[in-house]
N, CA and C of each residue as an Amber inpcrd file, in Angstrom:
protein
   711
 -11.5640000  60.8890000 118.0930000 -11.4100000  62.1800000 118.6450000
  -9.9800000  62.6890000 118.4350000  -9.8150000  63.9760000 118.3170000
  -8.5380000  64.5390000 117.9870000  -8.1090000  65.5670000 119.0540000
  -6.8700000  65.4280000 119.5560000  -6.2410000  66.4600000 120.4180000
  -5.5490000  67.4270000 119.5010000  -6.0640000  68.6560000 119.4600000
  -5.5970000  69.5920000 118.4610000  -4.2550000  70.2890000 118.8660000
  -3.7040000  70.0050000 120.0290000  -2.4660000  70.6660000 120.4190000
  -1.8250000  69.8990000 121.6110000  -0.6990000  69.3130000 121.3590000
   0.0810000  68.6500000 122.4520000   1.5490000  68.7020000 122.1120000
   2.3580000  68.2800000 123.1230000   3.8230000  68.3450000 122.9470000
   4.3920000  66.9550000 123.3090000   4.2240000  66.0390000 122.4220000
   4.6510000  64.6200000 122.6780000   6.1450000  64.4930000 122.8540000
   6.8790000  65.4560000 122.3110000   8.3530000  65.4200000 122.4230000
   8.8520000  65.5570000 123.8810000   7.9690000  65.9470000 124.7740000
   8.2840000  66.1340000 126.1570000   8.1580000  64.7990000 126.9520000
   7.6850000  63.7770000 126.3620000   7.4340000  62.4710000 127.1000000
   8.5660000  61.5080000 126.8420000   9.1510000  60.9750000 127.9090000
  10.1470000  59.9150000 127.7660000   9.4810000  58.5920000 127.5070000
   8.2760000  58.3940000 128.0140000   7.5500000  57.1420000 127.8380000
   6.5130000  57.2660000 126.7550000   6.9920000  57.7110000 125.5990000
   6.1130000  58.1230000 124.4950000   5.2140000  56.9600000 124.0390000
   5.7840000  55.7760000 123.9330000   4.9860000  54.5940000 123.5190000
   3.7750000  54.3950000 124.4030000   3.9910000  54.5150000 125.6940000
   2.9170000  54.3250000 126.6830000   1.8750000  55.4260000 126.5270000
   2.3240000  56.6580000 126.3710000   1.3930000  57.8370000 126.2390000
   0.5030000  57.6720000 124.9840000   1.1350000  57.2650000 123.8660000
   0.3630000  57.0020000 122.6780000  -0.6120000  55.8610000 122.8710000
  -0.1690000  54.8280000 123.5410000  -1.0260000  53.6690000 123.8340000
  -2.2460000  54.0790000 124.6530000  -1.9810000  54.9500000 125.6790000
  -3.0520000  55.4120000 126.5160000  -4.0840000  56.2330000 125.7110000
  -3.5600000  57.0410000 124.8210000  -4.4770000  57.8460000 123.9820000
  -5.3010000  56.9390000 123.0700000  -4.6320000  55.9790000 122.4610000
  -5.3900000  55.0810000 121.5630000  -6.4620000  54.3270000 122.3170000
  -6.1300000  53.8380000 123.5390000  -7.1120000  53.0920000 124.3530000
  -8.2780000  53.9650000 124.6920000  -8.0650000  55.3000000 124.8300000
  -9.1270000  56.2280000 125.1730000  -9.9390000  56.6820000 123.9790000
  -9.5700000  56.1900000 122.7820000 -10.3280000  56.5440000 121.5600000
  -9.8430000  57.7840000 120.8900000  -8.5850000  58.2200000 121.2050000
  -7.9690000  59.3370000 120.5340000  -7.3600000  58.8620000 119.2260000
  -7.8860000  59.3370000 118.0880000  -7.4100000  58.8520000 116.8230000
  -6.4260000  59.7530000 116.1310000  -6.2790000  60.9750000 116.6830000
  -5.3320000  61.9160000 116.1030000  -4.7810000  62.8800000 117.1220000
  -3.5120000  63.1780000 117.0140000  -2.8370000  64.1440000 117.8760000
  -2.0070000  65.1040000 117.0950000  -2.2160000  66.4120000 117.2890000
  -1.3850000  67.4270000 116.6170000  -0.2340000  67.8020000 117.5670000
   0.9450000  67.3640000 117.1530000   2.1160000  67.5140000 118.0460000
   2.9530000  68.7340000 117.5740000   3.1140000  69.6670000 118.5060000
   3.5820000  71.0490000 118.1490000   5.0520000  71.2770000 118.5150000
   5.8540000  71.6960000 117.5690000   7.1830000  72.1780000 117.8460000
   7.2030000  73.6120000 118.3470000   8.2090000  73.9600000 119.1060000
   8.3500000  75.2790000 119.6900000   9.6700000  75.9500000 119.3230000
  10.5810000  75.2300000 118.6760000  11.8190000  75.7890000 118.1740000
  12.3290000  74.8420000 117.0570000  13.5030000  75.0910000 116.5590000
  14.0120000  74.2760000 115.3970000  14.1680000  72.8490000 115.8340000
  14.8350000  72.6240000 117.0300000  15.1110000  71.2510000 117.4540000
  13.8510000  70.4700000 117.6720000  12.9130000  71.0490000 118.4310000
  11.6600000  70.3430000 118.7530000  10.8250000  70.1690000 117.4910000
  10.9130000  71.0760000 116.5290000  10.2080000  70.8630000 115.2750000
  10.7230000  69.6550000 114.5370000  12.0140000  69.4050000 114.5650000
  12.5850000  68.1980000 114.0070000  12.0910000  66.9690000 114.7640000
  12.0060000  67.1220000 116.0770000  11.6150000  65.9880000 116.8850000
  10.1470000  65.5900000 116.6090000   9.2580000  66.5860000 116.4670000
   7.8650000  66.2340000 116.2430000   7.6500000  65.5860000 114.8770000
   8.4460000  65.9380000 113.9110000   8.4140000  65.2510000 112.6260000
   8.7770000  63.7860000 112.7510000   9.8370000  63.5370000 113.5410000
  10.2240000  62.1470000 113.7340000   9.1400000  61.3230000 114.4790000
   8.4510000  61.9870000 115.4160000   7.3420000  61.2980000 116.1350000
   6.1760000  61.0580000 115.1610000   5.9030000  61.9890000 114.2890000
   4.8310000  61.8250000 113.3110000   5.2110000  60.7260000 112.2900000
   6.4830000  60.5510000 112.0090000   6.8680000  59.4440000 111.1230000
   6.6340000  58.1060000 111.8250000   6.8590000  58.1110000 113.0980000
   6.8360000  56.8460000 113.8480000   5.3800000  56.3740000 114.1630000
   4.4840000  57.3510000 114.3860000   3.1190000  56.9990000 114.8200000
   2.0700000  57.4960000 113.8340000   1.2510000  56.6020000 113.3260000
   0.2420000  56.9530000 112.3220000  -0.6830000  58.0400000 112.7760000
  -1.0200000  58.0680000 114.0560000  -2.0330000  58.9720000 114.5850000
  -1.5340000  60.3680000 114.8930000  -0.2220000  60.5770000 114.6920000
   0.4060000  61.8580000 115.0660000   0.7030000  62.6870000 113.8540000
   0.3800000  63.9980000 113.9150000   0.7550000  64.9740000 112.9010000
   1.5750000  66.0860000 113.5190000   2.3830000  66.7230000 112.7220000
   3.3620000  67.6730000 113.2100000   3.0480000  69.1330000 112.8690000
   3.3050000  70.0230000 113.7330000   3.3770000  71.4370000 113.4180000
   4.8200000  71.9400000 113.7940000   5.2990000  72.8330000 112.9430000
   6.6930000  73.2720000 113.0900000   6.6650000  74.7880000 113.2770000
   7.4330000  75.2600000 114.2850000   7.4520000  76.7160000 114.5680000
   8.4000000  77.1250000 115.6280000   8.3930000  78.4300000 115.8690000
   9.2870000  79.0190000 116.8790000   8.4220000  79.8410000 117.8270000
   8.3820000  79.3610000 119.0640000   7.6300000  79.9990000 120.1640000
   8.2710000  81.3540000 120.5040000   7.5300000  82.3040000 121.0030000
   8.0960000  83.6130000 121.3190000   9.2150000  83.5440000 122.3810000
   9.3000000  82.4710000 123.1360000  10.3890000  82.3850000 124.1270000
  11.7360000  81.9310000 123.5140000  11.6570000  81.4350000 122.2470000
  12.8330000  80.9090000 121.5790000  13.4950000  82.0270000 120.8030000
  14.8330000  81.9280000 120.6300000  15.5750000  82.8330000 119.8200000
  15.9750000  82.3100000 118.4610000  15.3800000  81.1360000 118.1150000
  15.6890000  80.5220000 116.8290000  15.1700000  81.2830000 115.6620000
  15.7690000  81.0910000 114.5210000  15.4060000  81.7460000 113.2750000
  14.3440000  80.9140000 112.5960000  13.1080000  81.4570000 112.3920000
  12.0370000  80.6820000 111.7140000  12.3850000  80.1880000 110.3350000
  13.3150000  80.8760000 109.6680000  13.6760000  80.4270000 108.3080000
  14.3060000  79.0790000 108.3220000  14.8270000  78.6520000 109.4960000
  15.4640000  77.3600000 109.5980000  14.4840000  76.2090000 109.6090000
  13.1860000  76.5260000 109.8270000  12.1810000  75.4290000 109.8010000
  11.6050000  75.2830000 108.3930000  11.8980000  76.1900000 107.4490000
  11.2360000  76.1220000 106.1680000  11.6330000  74.8790000 105.3990000
  12.8440000  74.3510000 105.6130000  13.2220000  73.1500000 104.8830000
  12.5770000  71.8910000 105.4810000  11.8110000  72.0540000 106.5780000
  11.0700000  70.9040000 107.1230000   9.6220000  70.8510000 106.6220000
   9.1620000  71.8810000 105.9080000   7.7540000  71.9940000 105.6090000
   7.2500000  70.9200000 104.6230000   8.1380000  70.4130000 103.7930000
   7.6540000  69.4290000 102.7490000   7.4060000  68.0590000 103.3090000
   7.7360000  67.7790000 104.5510000   7.3630000  66.4830000 105.0970000
   5.8080000  66.4080000 105.0860000   5.2200000  65.2900000 104.5560000
   3.7840000  65.2190000 104.2920000   2.9050000  65.4160000 105.5250000
   3.4270000  65.0850000 106.6860000   2.5490000  65.1580000 107.9000000
   2.7440000  66.4510000 108.6870000   3.4290000  67.4490000 108.0750000
   3.4510000  68.7810000 108.6510000   2.1340000  69.4840000 108.2440000
   1.3490000  69.8180000 109.2740000  -0.0530000  70.3230000 108.9850000
  -0.2150000  71.8060000 109.3730000   0.7770000  72.4710000 109.9790000
   0.5950000  73.8780000 110.4100000   1.9590000  74.4130000 110.7560000
   2.0170000  75.7760000 110.8100000   3.1810000  76.5120000 111.3110000
   2.8380000  76.9500000 112.7080000   3.7640000  76.6490000 113.6340000
   3.5910000  76.9900000 115.0140000   4.0500000  75.8460000 115.9560000
   4.1830000  76.0770000 117.0990000   3.4860000  77.0880000 117.9540000
   4.2050000  78.3810000 117.8530000   3.5330000  79.4470000 117.4330000
   4.1320000  80.7170000 117.3960000   3.1640000  81.7930000 117.8780000
   3.5810000  82.9780000 118.2110000   2.6750000  83.9820000 118.7150000
   3.3970000  85.0290000 119.5270000   2.6700000  85.5030000 120.5820000
   3.1980000  86.6290000 121.3500000   2.9500000  86.4280000 122.8280000
   3.9980000  86.6410000 123.6640000   3.8760000  86.8140000 125.0880000
   3.8210000  88.2830000 125.4550000   4.5460000  89.1090000 124.6620000
   4.5980000  90.5080000 124.9020000   4.5490000  91.2350000 123.5480000
   4.5930000  92.5360000 123.5620000   4.6190000  93.2430000 122.2730000
   6.0260000  93.7650000 121.9480000   7.0460000  93.0890000 122.4710000
   8.3810000  93.5400000 122.0990000   8.7210000  93.2680000 120.6550000
   9.5960000  94.0970000 120.0940000   9.8950000  93.9880000 118.6500000
  10.4200000  92.6450000 118.2060000  11.2220000  91.9660000 119.0580000
  11.8090000  90.6860000 118.6930000  10.6780000  89.6390000 118.4500000
   9.7040000  89.6130000 119.4340000   8.5900000  88.6550000 119.3210000
   7.7120000  88.9660000 118.0700000   7.4780000  90.2490000 117.8530000
   6.6650000  90.6430000 116.7110000   7.3530000  90.1970000 115.3850000
   8.6380000  90.4140000 115.3040000   9.3590000  90.0180000 114.1020000
   9.2740000  88.5380000 113.8930000   9.4570000  87.7490000 114.9840000
   9.3630000  86.3180000 114.8930000   7.9870000  85.8690000 114.3420000
   6.9510000  86.4800000 114.8900000   5.6020000  86.0860000 114.4530000
   5.3570000  86.4780000 113.0250000   5.7660000  87.6910000 112.6390000
   5.5250000  88.1100000 111.2440000   6.2630000  87.2190000 110.2610000
   7.4210000  86.7520000 110.6160000   8.1670000  85.8490000 109.7230000
   7.4300000  84.5550000 109.5320000   6.7430000  84.0770000 110.6090000
   6.0470000  82.7900000 110.4980000   4.6800000  82.9450000 109.8370000
   4.0880000  84.1060000 109.9990000   2.8510000  84.4160000 109.2350000
   3.1900000  84.3940000 107.7160000   4.2770000  84.9880000 107.3420000
   4.7030000  85.0090000 105.9110000   4.9420000  83.5540000 105.4610000
   5.5600000  82.7470000 106.2860000   5.8630000  81.3830000 105.9680000
   4.5710000  80.5710000 105.7470000   3.5890000  80.7610000 106.6040000
   2.3330000  80.0630000 106.4920000   1.6110000  80.4670000 105.1830000
   1.6290000  81.7540000 104.8940000   0.9870000  82.2540000 103.6740000
   1.6650000  81.7110000 102.4340000   2.9900000  81.6540000 102.4270000
   3.6720000  81.1120000 101.2280000   3.3580000  79.6650000 100.9720000
   3.1090000  78.9150000 102.0600000   2.8970000  77.4780000 101.9420000
   1.4290000  77.0560000 102.1570000   0.5640000  78.0850000 102.3100000
  -0.8510000  77.8550000 102.5230000  -1.1410000  76.8720000 103.6690000
  -0.4890000  77.1460000 104.8170000  -0.6640000  76.2810000 105.9570000
  -1.3680000  77.1050000 107.0600000  -2.0650000  76.4030000 107.9610000
  -2.6460000  77.0760000 109.1690000  -1.5240000  77.5580000 110.1190000
  -1.9040000  78.5140000 110.9400000  -1.0370000  79.0310000 111.9960000
  -1.5420000  78.5690000 113.3380000  -0.6770000  77.9730000 114.1430000
  -1.0210000  77.5310000 115.5200000  -0.5270000  78.6890000 116.4280000
  -1.4510000  79.4720000 116.9360000  -1.1660000  80.7230000 117.6210000
  -1.2160000  80.6290000 119.1240000  -0.1010000  81.0580000 119.7500000
   0.0070000  81.2690000 121.2060000  -0.1900000  82.7260000 121.4610000
  -1.1280000  83.0680000 122.3750000  -1.4440000  84.4430000 122.6200000
  -1.5850000  84.6950000 124.1210000  -0.6710000  85.4740000 124.6650000
  -0.7490000  85.8000000 126.0970000  -1.1640000  87.3390000 126.2340000
  -2.4700000  87.5360000 126.1850000  -3.0080000  88.9040000 126.4040000
  -2.5030000  89.9200000 125.4050000  -2.2850000  89.4820000 124.1900000
  -1.8460000  90.3990000 123.1160000  -2.8460000  90.3990000 121.9920000
  -4.1400000  90.4590000 122.3680000  -5.2010000  90.3360000 121.3670000
  -5.0820000  91.3250000 120.2460000  -4.8790000  92.5340000 120.5640000
  -4.8770000  93.6690000 119.5430000  -3.7270000  93.4220000 118.5520000
  -2.5670000  93.0620000 119.0160000  -1.4020000  92.8450000 118.1480000
  -1.5800000  91.6150000 117.2980000  -2.1660000  90.5760000 117.8420000
  -2.4900000  89.3250000 117.1230000  -3.3850000  89.6800000 115.9490000
  -4.4390000  90.4100000 116.2070000  -5.3980000  90.7680000 115.1600000
  -4.6900000  91.6200000 114.0860000  -3.8620000  92.5310000 114.5170000
  -3.1960000  93.4450000 113.6380000  -2.1950000  92.6820000 112.6890000
  -1.4110000  91.7720000 113.2880000  -0.3320000  91.0860000 112.5150000
  -0.9270000  90.0330000 111.6280000  -1.9370000  89.2680000 112.0960000
  -2.4630000  88.1730000 111.2860000  -3.4720000  88.6610000 110.2590000
  -4.0810000  89.8300000 110.5050000  -4.9860000  90.3780000 109.4860000
  -6.1260000  89.4470000 109.1220000  -6.3360000  89.3400000 107.7840000
  -7.4200000  88.5180000 107.3640000  -7.0460000  87.1210000 106.9340000
  -5.8440000  86.7020000 107.3410000  -5.4390000  85.3150000 106.9820000
  -6.3970000  84.3190000 107.6530000  -7.0670000  83.5030000 106.9500000
  -8.1600000  82.7120000 107.5450000  -7.8080000  81.4270000 108.2830000
  -6.5930000  80.9000000 107.9880000  -6.2140000  79.6410000 108.5510000
  -5.4730000  79.7900000 109.8620000  -6.2220000  79.9950000 110.9210000
  -5.5970000  80.2910000 112.2690000  -6.3110000  79.4680000 113.2910000
  -5.4960000  78.9240000 114.2660000  -6.0120000  78.2730000 115.4840000
  -5.5440000  79.1310000 116.6320000  -6.4310000  79.5870000 117.4730000
  -6.0960000  80.2160000 118.7590000  -5.9710000  79.1180000 119.7890000
  -4.7590000  78.6990000 120.0590000  -4.5010000  77.5370000 120.9220000
  -4.7030000  77.9340000 122.4130000  -5.2540000  77.0290000 123.1440000
  -5.5260000  77.2170000 124.5860000  -6.1580000  78.6080000 124.8420000
  -7.2610000  78.7780000 124.1830000  -7.9280000  80.1370000 124.1990000
  -8.3260000  80.5580000 125.6100000  -7.9910000  81.8200000 125.9360000
  -8.4240000  82.3870000 127.2340000  -8.9690000  83.7670000 127.0470000
  -9.2860000  84.1500000 125.8010000  -9.7450000  85.5150000 125.5480000
 -11.1520000  85.7620000 125.9770000 -11.6100000  86.9810000 125.8520000
 -12.9920000  87.3220000 126.2290000 -13.9450000  87.1420000 125.0380000
 -15.2050000  87.4400000 125.2680000 -16.2160000  87.2550000 124.2200000
 -16.0120000  88.1980000 123.0080000 -15.6050000  89.3870000 123.2480000
 -15.3950000  90.3260000 122.1380000 -14.2720000  89.8110000 121.2490000
 -13.1880000  89.3870000 121.7930000 -12.0230000  88.8530000 121.0410000
 -12.4400000  87.6180000 120.2760000 -13.1200000  86.7230000 120.9460000
 -13.5520000  85.4650000 120.3090000 -14.3840000  85.7900000 119.0870000
 -15.3540000  86.6730000 119.2100000 -16.2510000  86.9600000 118.0960000
 -15.4420000  87.5820000 116.9300000 -14.4600000  88.4250000 117.2290000
 -13.6180000  88.9850000 116.1700000 -12.8240000  87.9110000 115.4580000
 -12.3130000  86.9240000 116.2630000 -11.5290000  85.8290000 115.6800000
 -12.3970000  84.9690000 114.7310000 -13.5850000  84.6540000 115.2210000
 -14.5460000  83.8310000 114.4510000 -14.9650000  84.5280000 113.1510000
 -15.1460000  85.8790000 113.2460000 -15.4940000  86.6690000 112.1180000
 -14.4390000  86.5940000 110.9930000 -13.2040000  86.3550000 111.4140000
 -12.0990000  86.2350000 110.4670000 -11.9090000  84.7940000 109.9500000
 -12.7670000  83.9060000 110.4850000 -12.7070000  82.4900000 110.0590000
 -11.7820000  81.6470000 110.9340000 -11.3010000  82.1770000 112.0600000
 -10.3380000  81.4480000 112.8650000 -11.0420000  80.4230000 113.7670000
 -10.2340000  79.4050000 114.1900000 -10.7010000  78.3640000 115.0690000
 -10.3030000  78.6480000 116.4920000 -11.1830000  78.2610000 117.4280000
 -11.0000000  78.4910000 118.8640000 -10.7920000  77.1680000 119.5350000
  -9.6220000  76.9820000 120.1380000  -9.3060000  75.6910000 120.7690000
  -9.2510000  75.8700000 122.2760000 -10.0060000  75.0260000 123.0010000
 -10.0750000  75.0890000 124.4670000  -9.2760000  73.9220000 125.0500000
  -8.5060000  74.2550000 126.0550000  -7.7950000  73.1970000 126.8290000
  -8.2550000  73.1030000 128.2910000  -7.3580000  72.6210000 129.1360000
  -7.7050000  72.3300000 130.5240000  -8.2030000  73.5100000 131.3240000
  -7.7920000  74.7230000 130.9380000  -8.1790000  75.9090000 131.7030000
  -9.7000000  76.0450000 131.7890000 -10.4540000  75.6180000 130.7530000
 -11.8820000  75.7690000 130.7510000 -12.5220000  74.8710000 131.8300000
 -11.8070000  73.9060000 132.3570000 -12.3290000  73.0390000 133.4430000
 -12.0480000  73.6160000 134.7790000 -11.2440000  74.6500000 134.9510000
 -10.9170000  75.1990000 136.2360000 -12.0520000  75.9170000 136.8900000
 -12.1860000  75.7660000 138.1660000 -13.3410000  76.3770000 138.8600000
 -13.4240000  77.9020000 138.6990000 -12.3160000  78.5580000 138.4940000
 -12.2680000  79.9910000 138.3890000 -12.5660000  80.5590000 136.9920000
 -12.7830000  79.6210000 136.0380000 -12.8550000  80.0540000 134.5960000
 -14.3340000  80.3090000 134.1930000 -15.0870000  81.0880000 134.9850000
 -16.4910000  81.3610000 134.6710000 -16.6620000  82.0940000 133.3350000
 -15.8920000  83.1490000 133.1530000 -15.9940000  83.9370000 131.9110000
 -15.5930000  83.1140000 130.6900000 -14.6130000  82.2770000 130.8220000
 -14.1470000  81.4540000 129.7180000 -15.1880000  80.4090000 129.3110000
 -15.9030000  79.9170000 130.2880000 -16.9640000  78.9620000 129.9940000
 -18.1150000  79.6490000 129.2260000 -18.3630000  80.9020000 129.4940000
 -19.3890000  81.6570000 128.7470000 -18.9440000  81.7680000 127.2340000
 -17.6470000  82.0130000 127.0870000 -17.0940000  82.0760000 125.7490000
 -17.2370000  80.7500000 125.0230000 -16.8430000  79.6980000 125.7210000
 -16.9510000  78.3340000 125.1540000 -18.3670000  77.9600000 124.7220000
 -19.3070000  78.4680000 125.4490000 -20.6990000  78.1970000 125.0970000
 -21.1150000  78.8870000 123.8070000 -20.4730000  80.0210000 123.5470000
 -20.8880000  80.8490000 122.3930000 -20.1230000  80.6390000 121.1170000
 -19.0230000  79.8560000 121.1050000 -18.2870000  79.6310000 119.9180000
 -19.0960000  78.8430000 118.9110000 -19.1840000  79.2750000 117.6760000
 -19.9270000  78.5250000 116.6350000 -19.3610000  77.1130000 116.5310000
 -20.2470000  76.1960000 116.3350000 -19.8900000  74.7590000 116.3260000
 -18.7800000  74.4530000 115.3460000 -18.8160000  75.1010000 114.1610000
 -17.8260000  74.7880000 113.1180000 -16.4960000  75.4600000 113.3190000
 -16.3020000  76.1840000 114.4290000 -14.9910000  76.7960000 114.7250000
 -14.4410000  76.2930000 116.0430000 -14.9670000  75.2220000 116.6000000
 -14.6470000  74.7320000 117.9080000 -13.5800000  73.5860000 117.8210000
 -12.5530000  73.6580000 118.6720000 -11.5520000  72.6430000 118.7930000
 -11.3080000  72.3510000 120.2660000 -10.7170000  71.2140000 120.5520000
 -10.3180000  70.8910000 121.9170000  -8.9250000  70.3570000 121.9050000
  -8.2320000  70.5240000 123.0230000  -6.7980000  70.1730000 123.1480000
  -6.4110000  69.9010000 124.5670000  -5.2060000  69.3760000 124.7160000
  -4.6230000  69.1720000 126.0900000  -3.4720000  70.1010000 126.3750000
  -2.6190000  70.4670000 125.3600000  -1.3940000  71.1460000 125.6220000
  -0.4250000  70.2690000 126.4440000  -0.7350000  68.9410000 126.4240000
   0.0490000  67.9860000 127.2520000   1.5380000  68.1090000 126.9030000
   2.3990000  68.0300000 127.9570000   2.1250000  67.5750000 129.3380000
   1.7360000  68.7150000 130.2640000   1.3300000  69.8630000 129.7780000
   1.0090000  71.0390000 130.5420000  -0.5040000  71.1510000 130.7760000
  -0.9360000  72.0320000 131.6830000  -2.3180000  72.4840000 131.9010000
  -3.2740000  71.2550000 132.0190000  -2.9870000  70.4410000 133.0140000
  -3.8820000  69.2770000 133.3070000  -5.2340000  69.7550000 133.7020000
  -6.3240000  69.1830000 133.1670000  -7.6530000  69.5730000 133.5250000
  -8.0850000  69.0620000 134.8770000  -9.1090000  69.7520000 135.4550000
  -9.7570000  69.2450000 136.6430000 -10.4830000  67.9210000 136.1980000
 -10.5460000  66.9110000 137.0630000 -10.0930000  66.8430000 138.4430000
  -8.6960000  66.2790000 138.6100000  -7.8530000  66.3670000 137.5980000
  -6.5520000  65.6810000 137.6060000  -5.3770000  66.6470000 137.8680000
  -5.7200000  67.9150000 138.1780000  -4.6170000  68.9250000 138.4150000
  -3.6600000  68.4090000 139.4210000  -2.3970000  68.6610000 139.1710000
  -1.3230000  68.1700000 140.0160000  -0.6790000  66.9250000 139.4960000
  -1.2460000  66.3050000 138.4450000  -0.6560000  65.1550000 137.7880000
  -0.2400000  65.5670000 136.3680000   0.5360000  64.6940000 135.7490000
   0.9760000  64.9970000 134.3770000  -0.1490000  64.8680000 133.3950000
  -0.2570000  65.8110000 132.5020000  -1.2900000  65.7860000 131.5080000
  -0.8620000  64.8850000 130.3160000  -1.8430000  64.2380000 129.7200000
  -1.6370000  63.4080000 128.5290000  -2.7110000  63.6680000 127.4920000
  -2.4900000  63.3280000 126.2830000  -3.4970000  63.5090000 125.2340000
  -4.8450000  62.8240000 125.5290000  -4.8280000  61.6930000 126.2010000
  -6.0950000  60.9920000 126.5470000  -7.0380000  61.8900000 127.3420000
  -6.4770000  62.8710000 128.0490000  -7.2970000  63.7620000 128.8660000
  -8.1110000  64.7860000 128.0790000  -7.9090000  64.7770000 126.7590000
  -8.7390000  65.6780000 125.9220000 -10.2020000  65.2940000 126.0250000
 -10.4760000  64.0270000 126.4230000 -11.8800000  63.6130000 126.6120000
 -12.5000000  64.3630000 127.7850000 -11.6990000  64.6980000 128.8250000
 -12.1440000  65.4550000 129.9830000 -12.5490000  66.8720000 129.5280000
 -11.7100000  67.4710000 128.6950000 -12.0080000  68.7930000 128.1580000
 -13.3140000  68.7530000 127.3330000 -13.4380000  67.7560000 126.4950000
 -14.5980000  67.5680000 125.6920000 -15.8480000  67.4330000 126.5000000
 -15.7380000  66.6780000 127.6190000 -16.9180000  66.4630000 128.5230000
 -17.3480000  67.8180000 129.1510000 -16.3190000  68.6390000 129.5370000
 -16.6980000  69.9510000 130.0840000 -17.3750000  70.8300000 129.0780000
 -16.8450000  70.8140000 127.8580000 -17.4290000  71.6320000 126.7980000
 -18.8730000  71.1660000 126.5240000 -19.0900000  69.8720000 126.5300000
 -20.4110000  69.3610000 126.3520000 -21.3530000  69.7750000 127.3710000
 -20.8830000  69.7400000 128.6580000 -21.7100000  70.1910000 129.7950000
 -22.0310000  71.6860000 129.6100000 -21.0400000  72.4920000 129.2940000
 -21.2560000  73.9020000 129.1050000 -22.2610000  74.2030000 128.0480000
 -22.1810000  73.4940000 126.9530000 -23.0130000  73.7710000 125.7910000
 -24.3460000  73.0400000 125.7840000 -24.5150000  72.1700000 126.8080000
 -25.8230000  71.4320000 126.9430000 -25.9840000  70.4410000 125.8490000
 -24.9480000  69.7310000 125.4840000 -24.9830000  68.6950000 124.4200000
 -24.2820000  67.4810000 124.9050000 -24.1930000  66.4730000 124.0400000
 -23.5850000  65.2240000 124.4290000 -22.0630000  65.2470000 124.2130000
 -21.3270000  64.4010000 124.9240000 -19.9030000  64.2920000 124.7200000
 -19.6350000  63.7700000 123.2930000 -20.4300000  62.8450000 122.8510000
 -20.2740000  62.3140000 121.4900000 -20.3720000  63.4460000 120.4730000
 -21.3350000  64.3430000 120.6720000 -21.5030000  65.4350000 119.7140000
 -20.2630000  66.3030000 119.6420000 -19.6790000  66.6390000 120.8200000
 -18.4490000  67.4830000 120.8940000 -17.3010000  66.7620000 120.2590000
 -17.1480000  65.4690000 120.5850000 -16.0500000  64.7120000 119.9740000
 -16.1490000  64.6900000 118.4990000 -17.3640000  64.4250000 117.9360000
 -17.5300000  64.3660000 116.4970000 -17.2930000  65.7050000 115.8290000
 -17.8430000  66.7470000 116.3640000 -17.7500000  68.0830000 115.7810000
 -16.3140000  68.5390000 115.7760000 -15.5870000  68.4210000 116.9340000
 -14.2160000  68.9050000 116.9790000 -13.2830000  68.0790000 116.1240000
 -13.5350000  66.8090000 116.0350000 -12.7080000  65.9390000 115.1370000
 -12.9220000  66.3670000 113.6890000 -14.1730000  66.5500000 113.3040000
 -14.4760000  66.9960000 111.9220000 -13.8130000  68.3470000 111.6310000
 -13.8920000  69.2640000 112.5680000 -13.2500000  70.5890000 112.3550000
 -11.7350000  70.4390000 112.1930000 -11.1030000  69.6350000 113.0650000
  -9.6530000  69.4440000 113.0070000  -9.2900000  68.7470000 111.6720000
 -10.0310000  67.7890000 111.2350000  -9.7280000  67.1720000 109.9620000
  -9.8150000  68.1730000 108.7950000 -10.8190000  68.9820000 108.8100000
 -11.0080000  69.9650000 107.7810000  -9.8710000  71.0100000 107.7720000
  -9.5530000  71.5290000 108.9470000  -8.5420000  72.5250000 109.0780000
  -7.1500000  72.0510000 108.6880000  -6.7720000  70.8760000 109.2830000
  -5.4280000  70.3550000 109.0640000  -5.2730000  69.5120000 107.8440000
  -6.3950000  69.1790000 107.1770000  -6.3130000  68.3640000 105.9520000
  -5.8820000  66.9450000 106.2130000  -6.4120000  66.3780000 107.2910000
  -6.0130000  64.9790000 107.6810000  -7.2070000  64.0540000 107.5360000
  -6.9000000  62.7900000 107.3720000  -7.9730000  61.7980000 107.1730000
  -8.7390000  61.5040000 108.4420000
């Protein structure tokens, strides 16, 4: 099983966290940078651990220059650009995102997209670029269908397990099987019933179990489908 989005650079006890994931049957983790420094860190983690792959990018909260990450792209285990996206529609964030879209296109890499209620702008800026992951998806049915129409992948995290997420569960039920991913966003957004504790990649199995329940299928099926999708998208074994 593959955790399609986590932040292993945030863990001081990294060896233990990776061990916990391995013991839980997690065979791959996509570790995401959010600025220049953390992008360098995730590459070092990917070098150290066979099961870890890196994404490099500049989050909308960062003021770093995305051009500074371009010299990191040639590391073999860099599998996407991001985490990048929009919290607001202010010009600085839009410029940051556009620069990273251009970077992804030049290097034919997927985009790991962070989207905080900026659906229209995301669609406008990304256009018809097909290699996109909507990380920690919280959008509605209309937005999901438009994303899937463009060939994008929809990744669900701990929020789908929350009692209040009725609408999101309807969306999770409707995502085409070949566009479905699961993630933890660890150490953030711990799923139920573990809220209030630190999140880890091993908890992606809890998310998968909830998705299986929602879709009326087996956990094994969700684990296999999402791992296959992640391997195809990120080009990993």
